[in-house]
N, C-alpha and C positions, 0 to 999 in steps of 0.2 A: 282253452286258454293257452295251449302250448304254443310256443313260437312268438309270444308278444313281448317277451323281456330280452335284455341282453343288447349286445352290439348289433346294430342294424348297418348293412352296407350302404355307403353314400352318406351316412349320417354325420354331422359335426363339421368342424372346420377342416378345410384340406390341410394335409401335411405341409409344413414349411410356410404356411400363410401366418399373418400377424393380426392381431386385435387393431382396430381403429386407434384405440387409446395408445398403444405401443407405436403405431405409425406416427401419430401425432407428437409423441416424446422425442422419437428420432429426428422428425423434422425440426423440432425446437432445438435439439442438441446441435444439429448441423448449423443452424442459423447462429447460435450462440459461439460455437467454435470458429466460424468464419469471421465474425465480428471481432473476437478477441485476436485471431490471426492478422487482421488488418492493422491492429495497434500493438502488436507484440513487442516491437522495438521500444516504444513509448513505456509500455508496462516493464520491460526488462531495466531500461534506464531509471525508472522510478525505484524499482526494488534495489538496484545497485545503489542509488542515492541513499535509501533507507539503511541498507547494510553498511555503508561508509560512515553514515552520520550526516546530518543535514545542517546547512547555514541558512538563515534568514536576515534579509536587511529591512530594517524598519526606518521610518522617519517619523519626526515630530515637526510639523509645520505650526508656525505661529499666525494667530489671526490678529489683525491690526484692529484696535479699538479706539475710536475717536470720542472723547468725552464731550459733554455739553458745553464745556468752555474751550474746546478745541484741543485739549491735552490728548496726547496719543500714548496708548499702552499697548502692550502685546499679550495674548493669552495663548498658552500652548494648547493645540488640538490634541486629539487622542492619537496615540502611535498607530501608524498605518503601515501595513506590508507593502514593500515595494515589488511589483511584479513586472514592471516594464523593464524589458531587456535591456533597452538603450541607457535607461537611467541607472540600472545595475552595473552595466559595463562602464559607464562614466564614473560611477563611485569607485569601482575597482582600479580603474586607470588613473585615479586621483584627479579627475577633472571636476569633480563636484567639490565645491567649498563646504566643509564640514563645519557646521555652526557649533557654537557652545550655548547650552541652555541658559547659562546665566551671563552671558557676554553682554556688558553694558554698552560697547561700541557698536554692536549690530544686533539689537534686541529682536529684529524680525528673521533673523537667520534660521535655517532649518537645520534640525539635529538628525544625524544618522547614527545608527547603532546596529550592530550584527549580534544575533543570538544563534546559539548551536543546540542541536539535539543530539545526544550520543547515539553511536551505532546501536543498531538493533539485532542482537544475537540470533534471534529466529529467522530473520531475514537472510542473515549469513548462512546459517545451516540449510535453509531451503535452497539457497543458490548453490552451495557446495554439493548438496545431494543431487541437484539437476545436472550438475556438470560431471560429477564423478560416480553418481549412484549412491543409494543409501548404504550406510555401513551395515555390515553383518553384525547382529546382535547376538551374543552367546549368553548361556546361562549355566552355571555349575552349581549342582546340587551336591552338598556334603552332609555326612552324619555327623554326629556328636564329636567323634575323634578327628574330624577335619578330613576324612578319606572320603573318595567319591563313592556315592551310592550306586548299587546295582538296581537298575530299574527293569522290571519284568511286565510286559505287556499281556494283558489277558485278552483272549479272543472271545 
């Protein structure tokens, strides 16, 4: 029975080789990284927007309702987020006639309003850490009298 146990020459995985599971993880990681790098500028712009605070333009359009006797009324639709860049630009440039919800002279006018979301401090911290590095964190340990403790390490 001697010579049957222990290390055998040529047995096992070759030095420096990787398991198929590890190779698959690395392949997926490379693909994810490439996909993120392709949209890095868009992601950065989004994070800057979150860090600065965001503004949203909404509009409330009115639906014309003709009654059975020919009378016309207007019913407000639900607020809708404006995503069309041309419409946003026109609003900011003052080219869109802003309606009044209760305006009797123009009951069918579209009403625009802006909402804001305050800046996100976590996004600000994240961007600062990426640009300047994570700040060094230190810890001071003091005794009852406020003096620094002597720390001895045991081996």
